[in-house]
C-alpha positions in Angstrom: 3.0 -31.9 -73.0 6.7 -31.6 -72.4 8.3 -28.3 -71.3 11.9 -27.4 -72.0 14.3 -26.0 -69.4 14.1 -22.6 -71.1 10.4 -22.6 -70.9 10.5 -23.4 -67.2 13.2 -20.7 -66.6 11.0 -18.1 -68.4 7.9 -18.9 -66.5 9.8 -18.7 -63.2 11.2 -15.3 -64.1 7.7 -14.2 -65.0 6.4 -15.3 -61.6 9.2 -13.6 -59.8 8.4 -10.4 -61.6 4.8 -10.6 -60.2 6.0 -11.2 -56.6 6.5 -7.4 -55.8 3.1 -6.7 -57.2 1.4 -9.4 -55.2 3.3 -8.4 -52.1 2.2 -4.8 -52.5 -1.4 -5.8 -53.0 -1.3 -8.0 -49.9 0.3 -5.3 -47.8 -2.3 -2.8 -49.0 -5.1 -5.2 -48.2 -3.6 -5.8 -44.7 -3.2 -2.0 -44.2 -6.8 -1.5 -45.2 -7.8 -4.2 -42.6 -5.7 -2.6 -39.9 -7.2 0.8 -40.7 -10.7 -0.6 -40.6 -10.2 -2.4 -37.3 -8.3 0.6 -36.0 -11.3 2.8 -36.9 -13.7 0.4 -35.1 -11.4 0.3 -32.1 -11.2 4.1 -32.0 -14.9 4.3 -32.3 -15.4 1.9 -29.4 -12.9 3.8 -27.3 -14.6 7.1 -28.1 -17.9 5.6 -27.0 -16.4 4.5 -23.7 -14.2 7.5 -22.9 -16.0 10.4 -24.5 -17.6 12.7 -22.0 -20.5 14.9 -23.0 -19.8 18.6 -22.7 -23.0 19.0 -20.6 -21.8 16.3 -18.2 -18.6 18.2 -17.7 -20.6 21.4 -17.1 -22.8 19.6 -14.6 -19.7 18.3 -12.9 -18.3 21.9 -12.7 -21.5 23.3 -11.2 -21.9 20.5 -8.7 -18.3 20.4 -7.4 -18.3 24.2 -7.1 -21.5 24.2 -5.1 -20.2 21.5 -2.7 -16.8 23.3 -2.3 -18.5 26.6 -1.6 -20.7 24.9 1.0 -17.6 23.4 2.6 -15.9 26.8 2.6 -18.9 28.4 4.3 -19.0 25.7 7.0 -15.4 26.3 7.8 -15.9 30.1 8.5 -17.2 29.8 12.1 -14.0 28.1 13.2 -11.7 30.3 11.0 -9.7 31.7 14.0 -9.4 28.3 15.8 -8.3 26.3 12.8 -6.2 28.7 10.6 -4.7 31.5 12.6 -1.7 31.7 14.9 -4.0 32.1 17.9 -5.7 28.8 17.0 -4.9 25.2 17.6 -2.1 25.0 14.9 0.1 28.1 14.6 2.2 28.5 11.4 5.4 27.6 13.2 3.8 24.4 14.5 2.5 23.5 11.1 5.9 23.9 9.5 7.4 21.8 12.3 4.9 19.0 12.6 3.9 18.7 8.9 7.2 19.5 7.3 6.7 16.6 4.9 3.7 18.4 3.4 5.3 21.9 3.2 8.5 20.6 1.6 6.5 19.7 -1.5 3.1 21.4 -1.6 2.1 25.0 -2.3 0.6 26.7 0.8 -0.5 30.3 0.4 -2.3 30.3 3.8 1.1 30.5 5.5 1.7 34.1 4.4 0.0 35.5 7.5 -1.3 34.3 10.9 -3.8 37.0 11.5 -7.6 36.6 11.2 -7.9 39.2 8.5 -5.3 37.4 6.3 -7.3 34.2 6.4 -10.5 36.1 5.7 -8.9 37.6 2.6 -7.7 34.2 1.5 -11.1 32.6 2.0 -12.7 35.4 0.0 -10.2 34.8 -2.8 -11.0 31.1 -2.7 -14.7 31.7 -2.8 -14.2 34.1 -5.8 -12.3 31.4 -7.7 -15.0 28.9 -7.1 -17.7 31.4 -8.1 -15.9 32.2 -11.4 -15.6 28.5 -12.0 -19.2 28.0 -11.2 -20.5 30.5 -13.8 -17.8 29.5 -16.2 -16.0 32.8 -16.5 -12.3 32.3 -17.4 -13.0 28.7 -16.4 -9.5 27.3 -16.9 -7.7 30.0 -14.8 -10.4 29.8 -12.2 -10.1 26.0 -11.9 -6.3 26.3 -11.5 -6.8 28.9 -8.8 -9.5 26.8 -7.0 -7.2 23.7 -7.1 -4.2 25.5 -5.7 -6.2 27.2 -2.9 -7.8 23.9 -2.0 -4.3 22.3 -1.7 -3.2 25.3 0.4 -6.1 25.1 2.7 -5.6 21.4 3.3 -1.9 21.8 4.1 -2.5 24.7 6.4 -4.1 22.3 9.0 -4.0 18.6 8.0 -5.7 17.7 11.3 -9.0 18.6 9.7 -8.8 16.4 6.6 -11.5 13.9 5.6 -11.8 11.5 2.7 -14.0 14.1 1.1 -11.2 16.5 1.0 -9.0 14.0 -0.9 -11.8 13.5 -3.4 -12.4 17.3 -3.8 -8.7 17.8 -4.6 -8.6 14.9 -7.0 -11.7 16.1 -8.9 -10.4 19.7 -9.1 -7.1 18.4 -10.5 -8.8 16.6 -13.4 -11.2 19.5 -13.9 -8.2 21.7 -14.7 -7.3 19.5 -17.6 -10.7 18.9 -19.2 -13.0 21.6 -20.9 -15.5 21.9 -18.0 -16.4 25.4 -19.4 -17.4 24.1 -22.8 -21.2 24.3 -22.0 -23.5 26.2 -19.7 -20.9 28.9 -19.0 -20.0 32.5 -19.8 -17.0 31.3 -21.7 -19.2 29.1 -24.0 -21.3 32.2 -24.8 -18.3 34.1 -25.9 -16.8 31.6 -28.4 -18.0 30.1 -31.6 -16.3 26.7 -31.0 -18.4 24.5 -28.6 -17.4 20.8 -28.6 -20.3 18.4 -28.2 -18.0 16.0 -26.3 -14.5 15.6 -25.1 -12.3 12.5 -25.6 -8.7 12.5 -24.5 -6.2 11.3 -22.0 -7.4 13.7 -19.3 -11.1 12.7 -19.8 -10.1 9.0 -19.5 -8.2 9.9 -16.3 -11.2 11.6 -14.9 -13.4 8.6 -15.6 -10.8 6.3 -14.1 -10.6 8.5 -11.0 -14.4 8.4 -10.4 -14.5 4.6 -10.9 -11.6 4.0 -8.6 -13.4 5.8 -5.7 -16.2 3.3 -5.8 -14.3 0.2 -6.8 -11.5 0.6 -4.3 -14.1 1.3 -1.6 -15.6 -2.1 -2.2 -12.5 -4.3 -2.9 -10.9 -4.1 0.6 -14.2 -5.1 2.2 -13.8 -8.6 0.7 -11.0 -9.1 3.2 -12.9 -7.9 6.3 -14.7 -10.6 8.3 -17.6 -8.3 9.3 -18.5 -7.6 5.6 -18.1 -11.3 4.6 -20.5 -12.2 7.4 -23.0 -9.6 6.4 -22.4 -7.4 9.4 -20.2 -4.7 7.8 -23.0 -2.1 7.6 -24.1 -2.8 11.2 -20.5 -2.3 12.4 -20.2 1.0 10.4 -23.5 2.2 11.9 -22.3 1.3 15.4 -19.5 3.9 15.3 -21.2 6.6 17.4 -19.1 9.5 16.3 -20.4 9.3 12.7 -23.8 7.5 12.9 -26.8 9.8 12.2 -30.0 9.1 14.2 -31.5 7.0 11.4 -28.3 4.9 11.1 -28.1 4.5 14.9 -31.7 3.0 14.8 -30.9 0.7 11.8 -27.8 -0.9 13.5 -30.0 -3.2 15.5 -31.9 -4.7 12.5 -29.7 -7.7 11.6 -31.6 -9.0 8.5 -31.8 -5.6 6.9 -28.2 -4.8 7.7 -27.1 -8.1 6.1 -29.0 -7.4 2.9 -27.8 -3.8 2.7 -24.2 -4.9 3.4 -24.1 -7.3 0.5 -25.9 -4.8 -1.7 -23.3 -2.1 -0.9 -20.4 -4.4 -1.9 -22.1 -5.5 -5.1 -22.8 -1.8 -6.1 -19.2 -0.8 -5.3 -17.6 -3.7 -7.2 -20.0 -4.9 -9.9 -22.3 -1.9 -10.7 -19.4 0.6 -10.8 -17.5 -1.6 -13.3 -20.6 -1.9 -15.5 -20.4 1.9 -15.9 -17.6 1.3 -18.5 -20.0 -0.5 -20.9 -21.1 2.0 -23.6 -24.8 1.1 -23.6 -26.5 4.3 -22.6 -29.4 2.7 -20.7 -27.1 0.5 -18.7 -24.9 3.5 -17.7 -28.0 5.4 -16.6 -29.2 2.5 -14.5 -25.8 2.0 -12.9 -25.5 5.7 -12.1 -28.9 5.7 -10.4 -28.1 2.6 -8.4 -24.9 4.3 -7.2 -26.9 7.4 -6.3 -29.3 5.3 -4.3 -26.4 3.8 -2.3 -24.8 7.2 -1.7 -28.2 8.7 -0.6 -28.4 5.8 1.9 -24.9 6.5 3.2 -25.6 10.2 3.6 -28.9 9.6 5.5 -27.3 7.2 8.0 -23.6 8.1 8.3 -21.9 11.5 8.5 -18.9 11.3 6.1 -19.3 15.0 5.4 -19.1 15.9 1.7 -17.9 12.5 0.4 -21.3 11.2 -0.7 -22.2 14.5 -2.4 -19.0 14.8 -4.3 -19.1 11.1 -5.4 -22.7 11.5 -6.6 -21.8 14.7 -8.6 -18.7 13.0 -10.1 -20.8 10.2 -11.5 -22.4 12.7 -13.8 -19.5 12.2 -16.2 -20.7 8.7 -17.0 -24.2 10.0 -18.0 -24.3 9.6 -21.8 -25.3 12.3 -24.4 -28.7 10.7 -25.1 -29.8 11.3 -21.5 -28.7 14.9 -21.6 -30.6 15.3 -24.9 -33.7 13.8 -23.3 -33.5 16.1 -20.3 -33.1 19.2 -22.5 -36.0 18.2 -24.7 -38.2 17.5 -21.7 -37.3 20.9 -20.1 -38.0 22.8 -23.3 -41.3 20.9 -23.9 -42.4 21.8 -20.4 -41.5 25.4 -21.1 -43.3 25.5 -24.4 -45.8 28.3 -24.7 -43.6 30.8 -22.8 -42.1 32.0 -26.0 -38.9 34.0 -25.6 -37.9 32.2 -22.4 -37.9 28.8 -24.1 -35.9 30.2 -27.0 -33.4 31.8 -24.7 -33.0 28.6 -22.7 -32.5 26.5 -25.8 -29.7 28.8 -26.8 -28.0 28.9 -23.4 -28.2 25.2 -22.7 -27.1 24.0 -26.1 -23.4 23.2 -26.2 -23.4 24.1 -30.0 -23.7 27.6 -31.4 -26.8 27.4 -33.7 -25.5 29.8 -36.3 -22.1 28.3 -36.8 -22.9 24.6 -36.7 -21.3 22.0 -34.5 -17.8 21.2 -33.6 -17.2 17.8 -32.1 -13.5 18.1 -31.4 -11.3 20.5 -29.6 -8.3 21.9 -31.6 -5.0 20.7 -30.3 -2.7 23.4 -29.1 0.5 23.6 -27.0 -1.6 23.9 -23.9 -3.6 20.8 -24.8 -0.4 18.8 -25.3 0.8 19.9 -21.8 -2.5 19.0 -20.2 -2.6 15.6 -21.9 1.0 14.9 -20.8 0.2 15.8 -17.3 -2.9 13.7 -17.4 -0.9 10.7 -18.7 1.6 11.2 -15.8 -1.3 11.3 -13.3 -2.9 8.1 -14.7 0.5 6.3 -14.4 0.8 7.5 -10.8 -2.7 6.3 -9.9 -2.0 2.9 -11.3 1.4 2.5 -9.6 0.2 4.0 -6.3 -3.0 1.9 -6.0 -1.3 -1.3 -6.9 1.6 -0.6 -4.6 -0.8 0.4 -1.8 -2.7 -2.9 -2.2 0.4 -5.0 -2.2 2.7 -3.1 0.2 0.2 -1.5 2.6 0.3 2.0 4.1 4.2 2.1 4.1 4.4 1.8 0.3 6.4 4.5 -1.4 6.3 4.8 -5.3 9.5 5.4 -7.4 11.1 8.7 -6.7 9.9 10.7 -9.7 6.3 9.6 -9.2 6.6 10.1 -5.4 7.6 13.8 -6.1 4.5 14.2 -8.3 2.2 12.6 -5.8 3.4 14.7 -2.9 3.4 18.0 -4.9 -0.1 17.5 -6.3 -1.4 15.7 -3.2 -2.6 12.7 -5.3 -2.1 10.1 -2.6 -5.4 8.5 -1.9 -6.9 5.5 -0.2 -10.6 4.7 -0.5 -10.8 1.8 2.0 -13.7 3.1 4.0 -15.3 1.2 6.9 -12.8 -1.6 6.9 -11.3 -1.0 10.4 -13.6 -1.3 13.4 -11.9 -0.7 16.7 -13.4 1.5 19.4 -16.0 4.1 19.5 -17.2 6.6 22.1 -16.9 10.3 23.1 -14.4 12.7 24.6 -14.4 15.1 27.5 -11.9 17.5 28.9 -12.3 17.8 32.7 -10.4 20.8 34.0 -9.9 22.8 37.2 -10.2 26.5 37.6 -8.0 28.6 39.9 -10.5 28.3 42.8 -11.0 24.6 42.4 -14.2 24.5 40.4 -14.6 21.7 37.8 -15.3 22.5 34.2 -15.5 20.6 30.9 -13.6 22.4 28.1 -15.3 20.2 25.5 -18.8 21.3 26.4 -19.2 22.7 22.8 -17.5 19.7 21.1 -14.2 21.4 20.3 -14.6 25.2 20.2 -13.9 27.0 23.4 -17.1 27.0 25.5 -18.6 29.8 27.7 -17.9 29.6 31.4 -21.5 28.7 32.3 -21.6 25.9 29.7 -18.3 24.5 30.9 -19.5 24.4 34.5 -22.8 22.8 33.6 -21.2 20.1 31.4 -18.8 19.1 34.3 -21.8 18.2 36.4 -23.3 15.9 33.7 -21.8 12.5 33.8 -22.6 9.6 31.4 -23.0 9.1 27.7 -24.3 12.0 25.7 -27.8 11.5 24.3 -26.4 12.0 20.7 -22.6 11.4 20.5 -22.5 12.5 16.9 -24.1 15.8 17.7 -21.7 16.4 20.7 -19.0 17.5 18.3 -18.9 21.1 17.3 -18.5 20.3 13.6 -17.3 17.6 11.3 -13.9 19.3 11.2 -13.6 19.1 15.0 -14.7 15.4 14.7 -11.8 14.8 12.4 -9.4 16.4 14.9 -10.5 14.1 17.7 -10.5 11.0 15.5 -6.8 11.7 14.7 -6.1 12.2 18.4 -7.6 8.8 19.1 -6.0 7.0 16.3 -2.5 8.3 17.1 -2.4 8.6 20.9 1.4 8.3 20.9 1.7 11.6 18.9 2.1 14.2 21.7 1.9 17.1 19.3 -1.7 16.5 18.5 -2.7 17.0 22.1 0.0 19.7 23.0 -1.1 22.0 20.2 -4.8 21.7 21.1 -4.0 22.0 24.8 -2.0 25.2 24.4 -4.9 26.6 22.3 -7.5 25.9 25.1 -5.4 27.3 27.9 -4.3 30.4 26.0 -7.8 31.3 24.7 -9.6 30.5 28.0 -7.2 32.5 30.1 -7.2 35.4 27.6 -11.0 35.6 28.0 -11.1 35.1 31.8 -9.3 36.5 34.7 -8.8 35.8 38.4 -10.4 32.7 39.8 -12.1 31.9 36.5 -8.7 31.1 34.8 -8.0 27.5 34.0 -5.1 25.7 35.8 -5.0 22.4 33.9 -7.1 19.8 32.3 -7.2 16.3 30.9 -8.4 14.8 27.6 -10.3 11.6 28.3 -11.8 9.1 25.8 -14.7 7.0 26.9 -14.7 4.1 24.5 -16.2 0.6 23.8 -15.6 -2.0 21.2 -17.5 -1.6 17.9 -20.0 -4.3 17.3 -19.8 -5.8 20.7 -23.5 -5.3 21.5 -25.5 -4.8 18.3 -28.7 -6.2 19.8 -29.2 -3.5 22.4 -28.4 0.1 23.1 -25.0 0.6 24.9 -25.0 1.4 28.6 -22.4 3.2 30.7 -20.9 0.0 31.9 -19.8 -0.9 28.3 -17.4 2.0 28.2 -13.9 2.3 29.6 -12.2 5.7 30.2 -8.7 6.4 29.1 -6.8 9.5 29.9 -5.0 10.5 26.6 -3.4 13.7 27.7 -2.8 15.8 30.8 -2.1 19.5 30.3 -0.7 22.1 32.8 -1.6 25.6 31.6 1.2 27.3 33.6 4.1 24.9 32.9 
């Protein structure tokens, strides 16, 4: 069949008229595919980053309990650590730690008297208690975070890795709805979200994961860990080793197995927490808890294991919380009204009004999400820069300002540097020539009889770890040993000892001068036996004249 040119022109024009229709249909189909795959991706992200409201509530309760315990343990040394009569007066803090005070809020500088610090501690405890019960949770969490920053900056000599983790967790807890369940606030509102999924929640999960992952990653570059001796070296540090850890240090086969297990849990198991399978998450959380329990039983790193264990609750999925609630209510069946009451209190959803799985977006929510996004960017830039540039790394100026103001700088490379270990003493001379040891109580000022008795006892203490007055005093002396060229560390502490001793004593009982001596040995040099006195060398770190 032959076609004329007119026929061909007509059919071509007809086909061109259908091009827009076909293009529209193709675009619509493509859009439907994008929406479908976008919905699937959003669902997967929600399964990964969504945090159950009960997990946030458990995080709130756990962190507040640990913070209140820490605050209570600081009270005995309140005068020595936070007043002008202590080891770091306000003028010295502003001089030596000017870099902190130029950026960070510090309410504890408003007064140097003991009563001022007692009032601030009471205010801090009140904020934590309000946060614990979930009364005005958002405001209480902001207050607890600010007072924690202030307390740290008042005397940075006392800081541990656990303090960094506490500040970081409190920062993220300001931005997520930790009061959405098991709280007074939840009882007063009809909107109770089952879960939370947002930028701030993702940042909280990333923060918890980074603590474990970045604790394990640097160990791959340390010879002791690569050879299976990392745990033995960590347990050989006498200042922090508990009695059980001190005994385990001499078991090479067990230490090698536990060393590799620790690295695998920190790197592999912590990463598996991101998989959405509920049973896998629960198993990984329990393995991490087992490792942290072992650390707590053998090494004194203060509140770090407790806070890390509590923070892992955010990875516990909703199905596990449902099972725990059902088990609790089944065990309470038959008690009638109590079971009904607990069902109503523990449920994150108001029974009469139905469930609400999302939180309404408000201006405050936009601000919190923007702040969370900034914090996530900072964590990424800071940790990559720290890994590539070392301790001297400085992020770009806008991010550096945020990191300093919010004290978000963090490093989780634990037990990667093994140098020397040992104990301190402070031999001094009284006005009549008698010898005393001003470190008889491990940091706090001792009584005269204790100082005289300690001066007569030579040799290694039976328990070096117990020889320190508290973990905060241990932190002070570790900083002195790590930075022996920083005269201010010793000068401030020396002035405190002389001033307080001579204020309490008169006449021939007054102190004339003293030295700070470190008796140390190399970590890991003799793992096969208990150390003897000949293994230690004595180094005079500071000489102080009380009347100069």
